[in-house]
N, C-alpha and C positions, 0 to 999 in steps of 0.2 A: 577836151583840151588837145590842141595839136601837139605834134612831137617836139617842135621848137620850144613851145611854152613849157612842156613837161621837162625838157632838158634844162631849161633855165631854173625851174623850180628845184630840180635835183641838185643843181650846182650851188644854189643858195641854202640848201638844207643842211642841218647839223644833226647831231644825235641829242637825246634828252639830257645828257650831261651838261649841255650848254646853258641850261636853265636851272642848274643846281642851286645857285645862289638865291634866286627868287623863290624856289620851292622851299629852301631852308628858312627863308624869311617868313613864308606863309605858315609852314607846318612846324617850325622850330626844331627840326631834326633833318638829318641826311636822308634824302628821298631817292636818290638815283638807283639804289639797290632794291628798293621796294617793288615787289611783284605787282603787276596789274594784268587784268584780263580784258581783252577787247570784247565789247558788247556786241560787235557785229560778227566776227569770225571765230571768237573763242580763243585766239592765240594768247598765250601767257608769256610774259617776259618782264625783265627789270625795267622800271621806268626810264632808266638811262639808255635803254636800247630803242626807245620810241623815236620816230623821225620828228625832229624839231624844226619848225619853220618860224624864224625869228624876225624876218624882214617885213613886218607889218605893224599896224598899231598895237597888236598884241602878239601872243605866242600861241602857236597851234602845235600840239603833239599828236602825231598820227601813228597808227599801227604799222609796224614794218612788214607785216604779212599781207594785209589787205588795203592799207593806206586810208582807212576810215579815221575820222577825227575821234580821238579818245579824250583829249583835254584841251581846253582853251583857257588862257589867262590874259587879263588886261589889267595894267597898272595905271591908275590915275593919281592925281595929287592927293586925293582924299581916301582912296580905297584900292584894294586888289580884288578883282572879280575873277572867280574860278567857276568854270563849267566843266564838269567831269561826267556828263551824261553818256558819253561814248564808252565809258569803262563799266564793265560788269562789276568789277571791284578794284580797289587799290588797297593793298594790305600794308598797314603801318605796324611795324614791330614795336612791342611794348618792351622797354628796357627797364629792368628793375635793378636797384643797387644793393 
């Protein structure tokens, strides 16, 4: 990727908090504070700190350390598709009452 394209991608990038609503719809809980580990470099951080690319047919969340894809989400009229194979794990807290 040339520098100009890289600069444009960075200008359009948000953080993972930008997809909080869709994540809450899928998982039925607040996800941005959930820790995740990059399957490529091993970096650990809150889902909200991932680099969010939202200007495409779907959403791509990338590791802020190595920029590898951690999670992809595509929403259609019939379903939401989730691909998290770039995550070594995504930890979901269990809340008991």
